C-alpha positions as CSV (number, residue, x, y, z in Angstrom):
1,M,142.9,-77.4,-141.4
2,T,139.2,-77.9,-140.6
3,R,138.0,-79.1,-137.2
4,A,137.0,-82.5,-138.6
5,A,140.8,-82.9,-139.4
6,L,141.1,-83.6,-135.7
7,T,139.0,-86.6,-135.8
8,P,140.7,-90.1,-136.1
9,R,139.8,-92.0,-139.2
10,S,141.0,-95.3,-137.9
11,G,141.9,-97.2,-134.9
12,R,140.5,-96.2,-131.4
13,T,137.8,-93.3,-131.7
14,P,135.9,-91.5,-129.3
15,Q,132.9,-91.9,-131.3
16,G,130.0,-92.4,-128.9
17,A,132.3,-92.5,-125.8
18,V,131.4,-90.6,-122.5
19,A,134.2,-88.1,-122.1
20,V,134.7,-86.2,-119.0
21,V,136.9,-83.0,-119.3
22,T,137.9,-80.8,-116.6
23,G,138.9,-77.2,-116.9
24,A,136.5,-77.2,-119.9
25,A,136.0,-73.4,-120.0
26,G,139.7,-72.6,-120.2
27,A,141.5,-72.2,-123.7
28,I,142.8,-75.9,-123.8
29,G,139.7,-77.2,-122.2
30,T,137.6,-75.6,-124.9
31,E,139.5,-76.9,-127.9
32,I,139.5,-80.4,-126.3
33,A,135.8,-80.2,-126.1
34,L,135.3,-79.0,-129.7
35,A,137.7,-81.8,-130.9
36,L,135.7,-84.4,-129.1
37,D,132.4,-83.2,-130.1
38,A,133.5,-83.2,-133.5
39,A,134.5,-86.8,-133.2
40,G,131.2,-88.0,-131.8
41,A,131.9,-88.1,-128.1
42,Q,129.2,-87.4,-125.5
43,L,130.7,-84.8,-123.3
44,A,130.6,-83.9,-119.7
45,L,132.3,-80.7,-119.1
46,V,133.6,-79.6,-115.7
47,D,134.7,-76.2,-114.7
48,L,134.4,-73.6,-111.9
49,R,132.5,-71.3,-113.9
50,R,129.0,-72.1,-115.1
51,D,129.0,-69.1,-117.6
52,G,132.2,-70.5,-119.2
53,L,130.6,-73.6,-119.7
54,E,127.8,-72.2,-121.1
55,A,130.0,-70.3,-123.7
56,V,131.6,-73.7,-124.7
57,Q,128.1,-75.3,-125.1
58,A,127.2,-72.6,-127.5
59,R,129.9,-73.9,-129.9
60,L,129.1,-77.5,-129.6
61,S,127.2,-79.5,-132.1
62,R,125.2,-81.4,-129.5
63,P,124.0,-80.7,-125.9
64,A,126.8,-81.5,-123.3
65,Q,126.4,-82.3,-119.5
66,L,127.8,-79.0,-117.7
67,I,128.9,-79.4,-114.2
68,A,130.1,-76.5,-112.4
69,A,132.3,-77.7,-109.6
70,D,135.3,-76.5,-107.3
71,L,138.1,-79.1,-107.8
72,T,139.9,-78.1,-104.7
73,R,136.7,-79.6,-102.6
74,A,136.8,-83.5,-102.4
75,A,132.8,-83.2,-102.0
76,D,132.6,-81.6,-105.3
77,I,134.8,-84.3,-107.0
78,T,132.5,-87.0,-105.7
79,R,129.5,-85.1,-107.0
80,I,131.1,-84.9,-110.3
81,R,131.2,-88.7,-110.5
82,E,127.7,-88.9,-109.1
83,E,126.3,-86.7,-111.8
84,V,128.1,-88.1,-114.7
85,I,127.2,-91.7,-113.9
86,H,123.5,-90.8,-113.0
87,R,123.1,-89.2,-116.6
88,H,125.2,-91.6,-118.7
89,G,125.8,-94.7,-116.8
90,A,129.2,-94.8,-117.9
91,C,132.5,-93.1,-118.3
92,H,135.0,-94.2,-121.1
93,L,137.3,-91.2,-121.2
94,L,138.7,-89.1,-118.3
95,I,140.4,-85.9,-119.6
96,N,142.4,-84.3,-116.6
97,N,142.9,-81.0,-118.2
98,A,142.4,-78.4,-115.4
99,G,145.6,-76.6,-113.9
100,V,146.3,-73.3,-112.5
101,V,149.7,-71.7,-112.0
102,I,150.1,-68.8,-109.3
103,V,153.1,-66.4,-110.0
104,E,154.5,-65.4,-106.7
105,P,158.1,-65.8,-105.0
106,F,158.1,-69.0,-103.0
107,E,159.6,-67.2,-100.1
108,T,156.3,-65.1,-99.7
109,S,153.9,-67.6,-101.0
110,R,150.7,-68.2,-98.9
111,T,149.4,-71.3,-97.6
112,D,146.0,-71.1,-99.4
113,T,147.8,-70.4,-102.9
114,I,150.1,-73.3,-102.2
115,E,147.2,-75.7,-101.3
116,T,145.1,-74.5,-104.4
117,E,147.9,-75.3,-106.9
118,L,148.5,-78.8,-105.3
119,N,144.8,-79.4,-105.0
120,V,143.9,-78.6,-108.5
121,N,147.1,-79.9,-110.4
122,L,147.6,-83.0,-108.3
123,L,145.1,-84.1,-105.8
124,A,142.1,-83.5,-108.2
125,P,143.4,-85.5,-111.0
126,A,144.1,-88.3,-108.5
127,L,140.8,-88.3,-106.8
128,L,138.9,-88.1,-110.1
129,S,141.0,-91.2,-111.6
130,R,140.0,-93.1,-108.5
131,E,136.4,-92.0,-108.4
132,F,135.9,-93.1,-112.2
133,F,138.3,-96.2,-112.3
134,P,135.4,-98.7,-111.8
135,W,133.7,-97.4,-115.0
136,L,136.7,-96.9,-117.1
137,R,137.6,-100.5,-116.2
138,L,134.5,-101.6,-117.9
139,G,135.4,-100.2,-121.4
140,R,133.0,-100.3,-124.2
141,D,132.1,-101.9,-127.4
142,Q,132.7,-99.9,-130.4
143,G,131.9,-101.3,-133.9
144,G,131.9,-104.7,-132.5
145,A,135.3,-104.3,-131.0
146,W,136.3,-103.9,-127.3
147,Q,137.9,-100.7,-126.5
148,Q,139.7,-100.0,-123.2
149,G,138.8,-97.0,-121.0
150,Q,141.2,-94.3,-120.8
151,I,142.9,-91.4,-118.7
152,V,144.5,-88.6,-120.6
153,T,146.1,-86.0,-118.4
154,V,147.5,-82.7,-119.5
155,V,150.8,-82.4,-117.3
156,S,153.4,-79.9,-118.3
157,M,157.1,-79.5,-119.5
158,A,157.3,-78.4,-115.8
159,G,156.8,-82.1,-115.0
160,I,160.3,-82.7,-116.4
161,I,162.4,-79.4,-116.1
162,P,161.9,-77.6,-112.7
163,I,160.8,-73.7,-113.0
164,A,162.4,-71.7,-110.1
165,E,159.6,-68.9,-110.5
166,S,157.0,-71.4,-110.0
167,A,158.2,-73.9,-107.4
168,V,154.9,-75.3,-106.2
169,Y,153.5,-75.6,-109.7
170,T,156.6,-77.6,-110.6
171,A,156.3,-79.8,-107.6
172,S,152.3,-80.4,-108.6
173,K,153.3,-81.2,-112.2
174,F,156.4,-83.4,-111.0
175,G,153.9,-85.4,-108.9
176,L,151.4,-85.4,-111.6
177,R,153.6,-87.0,-114.1
178,G,154.7,-89.6,-111.5
179,L,151.1,-90.4,-110.6
180,M,150.0,-91.0,-114.2
181,L,153.5,-93.2,-114.8
182,A,152.4,-95.2,-111.9
183,L,148.8,-95.7,-112.7
184,A,149.9,-96.6,-116.1
185,Q,151.6,-99.5,-114.6
186,R,149.1,-100.3,-112.2
187,F,146.1,-100.3,-114.6
188,A,148.1,-102.1,-117.5
189,G,146.3,-105.5,-116.7
190,Q,143.0,-103.9,-115.5
191,G,141.7,-102.5,-118.9
192,V,142.5,-99.0,-118.4
193,L,145.0,-97.0,-120.5
194,V,146.8,-94.0,-119.2
195,S,148.4,-91.2,-121.3
196,S,150.0,-88.0,-120.6
197,I,150.3,-84.7,-122.7
198,L,153.4,-82.7,-121.9
199,P,153.0,-79.2,-123.5
200,G,155.5,-76.5,-123.2
201,G,154.4,-73.0,-123.2
202,V,150.8,-72.7,-124.5
203,D,149.4,-69.3,-125.8
204,T,146.6,-68.9,-123.3
205,G,145.5,-66.3,-120.9
206,M,147.5,-67.9,-118.2
207,L,150.6,-67.8,-120.2
208,R,150.0,-64.0,-120.8
209,H,149.7,-63.5,-117.3
210,E,152.9,-65.3,-116.7
211,A,154.7,-63.2,-119.4
212,T,153.5,-60.0,-118.0
213,H,153.6,-60.7,-114.2
214,G,157.5,-62.3,-113.9
215,G,156.8,-65.7,-114.9
216,S,159.5,-68.0,-116.1
217,P,161.4,-67.2,-119.3
218,L,161.7,-71.1,-119.8
219,N,158.1,-70.8,-121.1
220,F,159.4,-69.0,-124.1
221,L,162.5,-71.0,-125.1
222,S,160.3,-72.2,-128.0
223,E,157.5,-70.4,-129.7
224,P,154.3,-71.3,-127.5
225,Q,151.9,-73.7,-128.9
226,T,148.4,-73.2,-129.6
227,A,145.6,-74.8,-127.3
228,R,144.4,-76.4,-130.5
229,Q,147.8,-78.1,-130.9
230,V,147.5,-79.6,-127.4
231,A,143.7,-80.9,-128.3
232,Q,145.3,-82.5,-131.3
233,A,147.8,-84.4,-129.0
234,V,144.9,-85.3,-126.9
235,L,143.1,-86.9,-129.8
236,A,146.3,-88.6,-131.2
237,S,146.6,-89.9,-127.7
238,I,143.2,-91.6,-128.0
239,H,143.4,-92.7,-131.5
240,R,147.2,-94.3,-130.9
241,P,147.6,-94.6,-127.1
242,R,151.0,-93.6,-125.9
243,L,152.5,-93.3,-122.4
244,E,153.6,-89.8,-122.9
245,R,153.3,-87.3,-125.9
246,Y,155.4,-84.0,-125.7
247,V,154.2,-80.6,-127.3
248,P,156.3,-79.8,-129.3
249,Y,158.4,-83.1,-129.3
250,G,161.7,-81.0,-129.2
251,D,160.9,-79.7,-125.9
252,G,160.3,-83.1,-124.4
253,L,163.7,-84.4,-126.0
254,S,165.8,-81.4,-124.7
255,G,164.0,-81.6,-121.4
256,R,164.7,-85.3,-120.8
257,L,168.3,-85.0,-121.9
258,A,168.8,-82.1,-119.5
259,M,167.6,-84.1,-116.5
260,L,169.8,-87.0,-117.1
261,W,172.3,-84.9,-115.4
262,P,170.1,-82.7,-112.9
263,G,173.5,-81.3,-111.3
264,L,174.0,-79.5,-114.6
265,L,170.9,-77.5,-114.2
266,P,172.6,-74.6,-112.1
267,R,175.0,-74.1,-115.0
268,L,172.4,-74.4,-117.8
269,T,169.6,-72.5,-116.3
270,P,171.3,-68.9,-116.7
271,L,171.7,-69.5,-120.4
272,M,168.2,-70.8,-120.9
273,N,166.9,-67.8,-119.0
274,V,168.8,-65.4,-121.3
275,L,167.3,-67.2,-124.5
276,G,163.9,-67.6,-123.0
277,E,163.8,-64.0,-122.1
278,R,164.3,-63.0,-125.7
279,G,161.6,-65.4,-126.6
280,R,159.5,-63.7,-124.0
281,Q,160.2,-60.2,-125.3
282,R,159.3,-61.4,-128.9
283,Y,156.0,-62.7,-127.5
284,L,155.1,-59.6,-125.7
285,K,155.8,-57.6,-128.7
286,A,154.0,-59.7,-131.1
287,R,150.8,-59.6,-128.8
288,G,151.1,-56.0,-127.9
289,L,151.7,-56.7,-124.1
290,T,153.6,-54.8,-121.7
291,A,155.1,-56.5,-118.7
292,V,153.6,-55.4,-115.5
293,I,156.4,-57.1,-113.4
294,P,159.7,-57.6,-115.1
295,H,161.2,-61.2,-114.6
296,D,164.2,-59.9,-112.6
297,S,161.9,-58.2,-110.2
298,A,160.0,-61.5,-109.7
299,R,162.9,-63.3,-108.2
300,M,163.0,-61.5,-105.0
301,P,160.4,-60.2,-102.5
């Protein structure tokens, strides 16, 4: 499949839209940036690392606005909005993609790591959505037709199924999913669309770290998706807006069914862990990785 295959041929399009992408230097963020660039968007790319942003820029067909910022700092989030509006005078698409997971037993977790996960995964998308709302509400003219502004947020299947090994990450993603569902209702009559992408395990550096450092086997119940598959879901949600998209769809279906009866989770989780651990071992073997901390050793301090 060529990169151009990610570009919608009809319906809503990011052609000419000003699109802000957070976490743009990561694996998923890079693929989203490449897909939006191929679709003709004007990009404002945000990440903590300037060198990472420059590496993404080198792969784009046109210059992007590069903003090095720390999403744990409210002042930096305000600065992101100021720099985007100063340069473009508009924001049509906000892609909340940045995320972090810290693998550590909750019982011995540190206050700063808890705050980091909550700030990056939940508070930053909330603040960015608020900061850019006035410009998103303005929408834009595209080919003589008015198009609504849109927020697309990469959540996680951890926003549906709790992960014992990543309790704070789970809390942040449950909160993020709830935030986007609430904003979708609130903004429905104000000209702003809200969509969420809920991927299962995605083959990124973050997943490889989890696989080797005692992360949850639930990430490996199905074959991890590629970062490009998540980018495809983002483009699909711009082209055909949907409240939630699951990557893959089967994970979303099974996760939602399981949560119809949360009381059954203590009975279901041991079996899911066994199946997931088999998937994790296959994943490690296929990529030539060695576990630094076995999953069983990560359960207790």
